C-alpha positions as CSV (number, residue, x, y, z in Angstrom):
1,M,-6.3,7.5,-19.1
2,F,-3.9,6.7,-16.2
3,K,-2.5,10.2,-15.7
4,K,-3.8,12.9,-13.4
5,T,-2.6,16.3,-12.4
6,H,-3.3,18.2,-9.2
7,T,-2.2,21.4,-7.5
8,I,-1.9,22.0,-3.8
9,K,-1.8,25.6,-2.6
10,T,-0.7,26.5,0.9
11,L,0.4,29.5,2.9
12,L,3.7,27.9,3.7
13,S,7.0,28.9,2.1
14,K,8.9,26.6,-0.4
15,E,11.4,25.7,2.3
16,E,8.7,24.8,4.8
17,I,6.9,22.6,2.3
18,I,10.2,20.8,1.4
19,A,10.9,20.3,5.1
20,I,7.5,18.8,5.8
21,L,7.7,16.5,2.8
22,Q,11.2,15.3,3.6
23,N,9.9,14.4,7.1
24,K,7.1,12.4,5.5
25,V,9.0,10.6,2.8
26,E,11.6,7.8,3.2
27,N,14.1,6.7,0.6
28,F,12.9,3.1,0.4
29,H,9.9,1.4,2.0
30,R,10.8,-0.8,4.9
31,D,8.6,-3.3,6.8
32,N,6.7,-1.7,9.7
33,S,7.5,1.8,8.4
34,K,5.4,4.7,9.6
35,F,6.1,6.8,6.5
36,D,3.3,7.4,4.0
37,F,5.5,7.8,1.0
38,E,8.8,6.5,-0.4
39,G,11.0,8.3,-2.9
40,S,12.7,11.7,-2.8
41,V,12.1,15.4,-2.3
42,N,15.2,17.5,-3.1
43,L,16.1,21.0,-2.1
44,N,15.2,22.3,-5.5
45,G,11.6,21.4,-4.8
46,E,11.5,18.4,-7.2
47,I,9.3,15.5,-6.0
48,N,9.4,11.9,-7.0
49,I,7.5,9.7,-4.6
50,K,5.1,6.7,-4.4
51,P,2.5,6.1,-1.6
52,T,3.2,3.3,0.9
53,F,0.1,3.7,3.1
54,D,-1.8,1.1,1.1
55,F,1.2,-1.1,0.3
56,G,-0.1,-4.5,-0.4
57,P,-1.0,-7.1,-3.1
58,R,-2.3,-4.4,-5.4
59,N,0.6,-2.0,-5.0
60,Q,1.3,-2.2,-8.7
61,F,-1.5,0.4,-9.3
62,R,-0.1,2.8,-6.8
63,P,0.7,6.1,-8.6
64,E,4.1,7.4,-9.3
65,I,3.9,11.0,-8.1
66,T,6.2,13.6,-9.7
67,G,6.0,17.3,-9.1
68,K,7.6,20.6,-8.5
69,I,7.2,23.1,-5.7
70,H,6.8,26.7,-7.0
71,G,6.7,29.2,-4.1
72,N,3.6,28.2,-2.0
73,Q,2.2,25.9,-4.7
74,I,2.9,22.2,-5.4
75,D,2.2,21.0,-8.9
76,L,1.8,17.2,-8.9
77,V,1.5,14.6,-11.7
78,F,0.1,11.1,-10.8
79,D,1.1,8.4,-13.3
80,L,1.0,4.6,-13.6
81,S,4.3,2.9,-13.2
82,S,6.2,2.2,-16.5
83,I,6.1,-1.5,-16.0
84,M,2.3,-1.5,-15.6
85,K,2.0,0.7,-18.7
86,K,3.9,-1.9,-20.7
87,V,1.7,-4.7,-19.3
88,L,-1.5,-2.8,-20.2
89,W,-0.3,-2.0,-23.7
90,F,0.6,-5.6,-24.2
91,I,-2.9,-6.7,-23.1
92,I,-4.5,-4.1,-25.3
93,L,-2.5,-5.1,-28.3
94,V,-2.5,-8.9,-27.9
95,E,-6.1,-9.5,-26.9
96,P,-7.7,-8.3,-30.2
97,L,-5.2,-10.5,-32.1
98,F,-6.1,-13.4,-29.9
99,I,-9.8,-12.8,-30.4
100,V,-9.5,-12.6,-34.2
101,F,-7.4,-15.8,-34.2
102,I,-9.9,-17.7,-32.1
103,Y,-12.9,-16.3,-34.1
104,T,-11.4,-17.5,-37.4
105,K,-10.8,-21.0,-36.0
106,I,-14.2,-21.6,-34.3
107,Q,-16.4,-18.9,-35.9
108,E,-18.7,-18.4,-33.0
109,K,-19.9,-14.9,-32.2
110,Q,-19.6,-15.5,-28.4
111,V,-15.8,-15.1,-28.8
112,L,-16.4,-11.4,-29.6
113,L,-17.6,-10.9,-26.0
114,F,-13.9,-10.6,-25.1
115,F,-14.0,-7.0,-26.4
116,P,-16.5,-5.8,-23.7
117,F,-14.5,-7.8,-21.2
118,L,-11.4,-5.8,-22.1
119,I,-13.3,-2.5,-21.8
120,G,-14.7,-3.6,-18.4
121,F,-11.2,-4.7,-17.3
122,L,-9.7,-1.4,-18.2
123,L,-12.5,0.5,-16.4
124,I,-12.0,-1.4,-13.2
125,L,-8.2,-0.7,-13.4
126,K,-8.9,3.0,-13.9
127,F,-11.3,3.0,-10.9
128,I,-8.6,1.4,-8.7
129,F,-5.9,3.8,-9.9
130,D,-8.2,6.8,-9.5
131,S,-9.1,5.8,-5.9
132,K,-5.4,5.5,-5.1
133,V,-4.7,8.9,-6.6
134,K,-7.6,10.4,-4.6
135,K,-6.3,8.9,-1.3
136,S,-2.7,10.1,-2.1
137,I,-4.1,13.7,-2.7
138,T,-6.0,13.5,0.6
139,V,-2.9,12.5,2.5
140,L,-0.7,15.1,0.9
141,E,-3.2,17.9,1.4
142,S,-3.5,16.9,5.1
143,Y,0.2,17.8,5.6
144,F,-0.4,21.5,4.7
145,K,-3.5,22.4,6.6
């Protein structure tokens, strides 16, 4: 649900792609930085970055981008951070137990409305994640036009 793949094709060589990405990626995000990404791009063409252009209160949903450069092609995988995956799994596993517990105590059917709330919550999070992935793809593709 929170994993996307994307391939960028360009006419540039592997070395040119690596040079461009290394100029656009800083090791660690600093205040007032003009870099769009933080992380690393090594000389073997392995990519491990996170976007910083929308760094803010909701940065926990910024994708972790891993990838590999093959010739003139960049294969990317956009994934949610491991901490956020754990938080989401915790919510998904605990909420049904909470709902069942509350339902057995008060036995009102309105408590069951938490299930649609959970689904709506996950859909909103997916929309936020997908929009950040799309924005990251747009920025990355702009480097190679």
